[in-house]
N, C-alpha and C positions, 0 to 999 in steps of 0.2 A: 123572351124578352130581356134575358141576362146578357150583360157584357161580358166577354171574355173572348180569347182567340179560340176560335174552334180547333181541334187537331189537323183537321183538313181545312184549310184556309179558303174555302169556296163555298158557294151558295147550297150544296150539298151538305157540306160541314155543318151550316148553321141548322139545317134541316134535323140532320142526325144527331146533333148534340143539343139543340135548341138553345144555343148559345152563338154570338158572334159579335164583330167589332163593325166599327162605320163602313168598313171596306166589304165585309162579308156580307153583312144585312144589306147593303146597297146592292151588292152582286145579285143577290136573291130577290128584292124588289125589282130590279131591272129585267131579270130573268122571267120572271112569273107575269111581269106587265108586258113585256115583247110578246110572250106567249099567248095571254089572254086578251091583251087590249093593245096591239101594235100600234093603232091609230094614236095612241099617246105620245109616241116616240120618244121612251125614256132616253135620256142622257146621263152621264155620269160625269160630275165635277168634283173638284178639290179645292179646299181650302187651305192655303198656307198662312199659320197663323203661330203667334207666341201668347204663351200663357205663364203668368207669374204665380206666385204662391198666392197673393192676395186674390188674383181672380180665380185660381183653382178653389179656393176657400169658399167663394161666393157662389160657384157653379156646381161643386161636387162636394163640400165639405171639408172638415178639417183633416180626416185621414188622407185624402187626396192632396190636399195642399202641404202636408206634412213631406210628401215624396218630391217637391218641386224643388230644385236647388235654387240657389239666392240668384242667379242670373236668369232665372227662369227654365223652360222648355218651348223649343220650337216643334211643332207637329204639323202633319197634312191630315186633315179631316176629308172625308168623303161623303159625298152626298149625291141626290138625283134630282132631275128636272122632269117635269111631265107637260106635254103640250094640250092645254086644256083650251075651250072656246074663248075664255077670258085672256089666252096667252100663256107664257111659259110658266110655271110655278114651280117653286123650290119645295122639295120632299127630303126630310131627314128621318130615317128610321132607327137611328142609333140607339135612343133611350126612349121608354115611353114618357109621353107630356101630356099637354092639354089635348082636348078633342080636336082635330083638324077640320075645318069648315069645307073641306074639299074643293076650295076656289082660289085661295090666297097662299102665299110664302109661309111654309113652317118655319119656326126660327131654327137656326141650326145649333148643334151642340158643341159649339166653340166660340171661340172670340172673334173679335174683327180680325180681318186679313185679306189677304189677295186671293180672289176667286180665278181658278185656271180650269179650263174646258178640259174633260178627260180625253178628247180625241179618238181615234178609232181605236186604240188598246188602253183605255184608262188605267188598267193595272201596271203598264209598263211605265204611262206616265207618272203614275204615283210613286212607284219605285225610283224613278230619276229623280222627282222632288224630294223624296226622302233621303235618298243619298247624298243629294247637292245640299240640302239645308238642314239636317236633321242629326243630332248627336244619338248614336244608336243605344247607348247605355242609357243615358237621359230619357230617351223616348220609351224603351222598354221598361223601364223603372215608372215611367208615369201610366204606361197601357196597365202594368202590372197592379197599380194603385186603385186604377179605376174597374178594373175585374174584381179585386176585393172588396171594394164597397159598394158596387153597382149591379149586384146579381148573384144569383147561385146556379149552379150546375143542374139543369134538368135535361135528362136522356128520354127522348120520344124514340120508341122502336120502330123500324122497319118503315121510314117515310121515304119516297122517292120521289123528286121533282118530276120524272117522267110521267107518273100515274096521274097528275092534276088534270082533268078535264077542262075545257073552256066552260066558264058559266053560262047559263040560257038567260 
Protein backbone atom coordinates (compact mmCIF):
# COMPACT_ATOMS: atom_id res chain seq x y z
CA UNK A 1 0.00 0.00 0.00
CA UNK A 2 2.90 2.35 0.13
CA UNK A 3 3.09 5.26 -2.26
CA UNK A 4 6.27 5.63 -4.29
CA UNK A 5 7.42 5.11 -7.86
CA UNK A 6 8.53 1.51 -8.29
CA UNK A 7 11.83 1.01 -10.10
CA UNK A 8 9.91 -0.59 -12.98
CA UNK A 9 6.86 1.64 -13.52
CA UNK A 10 4.48 -1.21 -14.32
CA UNK A 11 1.97 -3.50 -12.62
CA UNK A 12 4.83 -6.00 -12.15
CA UNK A 13 6.87 -3.28 -10.44
CA UNK A 14 4.09 -2.73 -7.89
CA UNK A 15 3.99 -6.44 -7.07
CA UNK A 16 7.77 -6.85 -6.97
CA UNK A 17 8.41 -3.84 -4.72
CA UNK A 18 5.03 -3.53 -3.01
CA UNK A 19 4.84 0.17 -3.77
CA UNK A 20 3.36 2.25 -6.54
CA UNK A 21 1.81 5.50 -7.70
CA UNK A 22 -1.69 6.19 -8.94
CA UNK A 23 -0.65 5.05 -12.42
CA UNK A 24 1.11 1.82 -11.50
CA UNK A 25 -1.45 0.77 -8.88
CA UNK A 26 -4.26 1.45 -11.35
CA UNK A 27 -2.39 -0.57 -13.99
CA UNK A 28 -2.28 -3.49 -11.54
CA UNK A 29 -5.97 -3.14 -10.65
CA UNK A 30 -7.01 -3.01 -14.31
CA UNK A 31 -4.78 -5.92 -15.30
CA UNK A 32 -6.04 -8.17 -12.53
CA UNK A 33 -9.66 -7.15 -13.07
CA UNK A 34 -9.42 -7.87 -16.82
CA UNK A 35 -7.97 -11.28 -16.01
CA UNK A 36 -10.31 -12.28 -13.17
CA UNK A 37 -13.46 -10.31 -13.92
CA UNK A 38 -13.43 -9.11 -17.54
CA UNK A 39 -17.19 -8.53 -17.37
CA UNK A 40 -16.48 -5.50 -15.16
CA UNK A 41 -14.93 -3.73 -18.17
CA UNK A 42 -12.24 -1.81 -16.29
CA UNK A 43 -11.32 1.55 -17.83
CA UNK A 44 -8.56 3.97 -16.99
CA UNK A 45 -9.24 7.68 -16.56
CA UNK A 46 -7.14 10.68 -15.62
CA UNK A 47 -7.96 13.83 -13.72
CA UNK A 48 -6.08 17.01 -14.57
CA UNK A 49 -6.07 19.11 -11.39
CA UNK A 50 -4.22 21.91 -9.62
CA UNK A 51 -3.05 21.60 -6.01
CA UNK A 52 -2.18 24.56 -3.79
CA UNK A 53 -0.14 24.34 -0.61
CA UNK A 54 -3.34 24.90 1.41
CA UNK A 55 -5.16 22.01 -0.27
CA UNK A 56 -2.03 19.83 0.02
CA UNK A 57 -1.93 20.56 3.76
CA UNK A 58 -5.58 19.54 4.09
CA UNK A 59 -5.22 16.31 2.06
CA UNK A 60 -1.65 15.20 2.80
CA UNK A 61 -0.31 17.20 5.74
CA UNK A 62 2.36 19.84 6.30
CA UNK A 63 5.31 17.91 4.83
CA UNK A 64 3.72 17.67 1.39
CA UNK A 65 2.35 21.21 1.64
CA UNK A 66 5.86 22.54 2.21
CA UNK A 67 6.94 21.03 -1.14
CA UNK A 68 4.27 22.91 -3.08
CA UNK A 69 5.47 26.21 -4.58
CA UNK A 70 3.50 29.42 -4.17
CA UNK A 71 1.78 28.98 -7.55
CA UNK A 72 0.78 25.39 -6.76
CA UNK A 73 1.34 22.26 -8.84
CA UNK A 74 -0.63 20.89 -11.75
CA UNK A 75 -0.77 17.11 -11.82
CA UNK A 76 -2.54 14.28 -13.62
CA UNK A 77 -4.11 11.69 -11.31
CA UNK A 78 -4.92 8.22 -12.65
CA UNK A 79 -7.82 6.05 -11.50
CA UNK A 80 -10.13 3.35 -12.84
CA UNK A 81 -13.82 2.74 -13.34
CA UNK A 82 -15.71 -0.55 -13.32
CA UNK A 83 -19.05 -1.46 -14.83
CA UNK A 84 -21.34 -2.78 -12.09
CA UNK A 85 -25.05 -3.57 -12.29
CA UNK A 86 -25.76 -0.14 -10.77
CA UNK A 87 -23.67 1.55 -13.46
CA UNK A 88 -20.06 2.62 -13.93
CA UNK A 89 -18.27 3.41 -10.64
CA UNK A 90 -14.97 5.14 -9.88
CA UNK A 91 -12.27 3.14 -8.09
CA UNK A 92 -9.09 4.81 -6.78
CA UNK A 93 -6.48 2.50 -5.25
CA UNK A 94 -3.73 5.09 -4.79
CA UNK A 95 -3.91 5.31 -0.99
CA UNK A 96 -5.69 3.25 1.66
CA UNK A 97 -8.89 4.88 2.75
CA UNK A 98 -12.26 4.15 4.25
CA UNK A 99 -13.79 0.80 3.40
CA UNK A 100 -15.43 0.80 -0.03
CA UNK A 101 -19.09 -0.27 -0.19
CA UNK A 102 -18.49 -1.97 -3.55
CA UNK A 103 -21.24 -0.11 -5.38
CA UNK A 104 -20.66 3.65 -5.26
CA UNK A 105 -17.84 5.93 -6.42
CA UNK A 106 -14.73 6.04 -4.27
CA UNK A 107 -13.40 9.54 -3.54
CA UNK A 108 -10.39 10.42 -5.68
CA UNK A 109 -7.01 11.03 -4.06
CA UNK A 110 -6.72 14.47 -5.64
CA UNK A 111 -8.54 17.75 -5.92
CA UNK A 112 -11.32 18.81 -8.25
CA UNK A 113 -10.41 18.99 -11.89
CA UNK A 114 -11.14 17.83 -15.40
CA UNK A 115 -11.66 14.10 -16.00
CA UNK A 116 -10.29 12.61 -19.23
CA UNK A 117 -10.94 9.09 -20.50
CA UNK A 118 -7.70 7.13 -20.88
CA UNK A 119 -8.74 5.79 -24.27
CA UNK A 120 -7.13 2.82 -25.98
CA UNK A 121 -3.66 3.66 -24.65
CA UNK A 122 -4.18 5.30 -21.25
CA UNK A 123 -0.45 5.54 -20.51
CA UNK A 124 0.20 7.47 -23.72
CA UNK A 125 -2.80 9.69 -22.91
CA UNK A 126 -1.32 10.42 -19.47
CA UNK A 127 2.12 11.13 -20.94
CA UNK A 128 0.56 13.66 -23.33
CA UNK A 129 -1.40 15.33 -20.51
CA UNK A 130 1.65 15.55 -18.24
CA UNK A 131 3.78 16.94 -21.08
CA UNK A 132 1.17 19.55 -22.00
CA UNK A 133 0.13 20.72 -18.53
CA UNK A 134 2.74 19.91 -15.89
CA UNK A 135 6.06 21.41 -14.87
CA UNK A 136 8.27 18.30 -14.57
CA UNK A 137 10.46 19.61 -11.74
CA UNK A 138 7.53 20.85 -9.63
CA UNK A 139 5.56 17.65 -10.28
CA UNK A 140 8.52 15.38 -9.42
CA UNK A 141 9.10 17.33 -6.19
CA UNK A 142 5.43 16.84 -5.29
CA UNK A 143 5.59 13.08 -6.01
CA UNK A 144 8.77 12.74 -3.94
CA UNK A 145 7.10 14.58 -1.05
CA UNK A 146 4.12 12.21 -1.26
CA UNK A 147 6.51 9.25 -1.34
CA UNK A 148 8.37 10.42 1.76
CA UNK A 149 5.24 10.87 3.87
CA UNK A 150 2.81 8.28 2.55
CA UNK A 151 4.40 4.88 2.95
CA UNK A 152 7.42 2.75 3.48
CA UNK A 153 9.15 0.48 1.01
CA UNK A 154 8.19 -3.17 1.53
CA UNK A 155 9.65 -5.79 -0.81
CA UNK A 156 7.64 -8.94 -1.42
CA UNK A 157 9.82 -11.68 -2.93
CA UNK A 158 9.09 -13.55 -6.15
CA UNK A 159 5.51 -12.52 -6.93
CA UNK A 160 4.44 -12.82 -10.53
CA UNK A 161 1.16 -11.62 -12.01
CA UNK A 162 1.20 -14.56 -14.38
CA UNK A 163 0.64 -17.02 -11.52
CA UNK A 164 -2.67 -15.63 -10.24
CA UNK A 165 -5.49 -18.11 -10.88
CA UNK A 166 -9.07 -16.95 -11.43
CA UNK A 167 -10.90 -17.13 -8.08
CA UNK A 168 -13.72 -19.65 -7.83
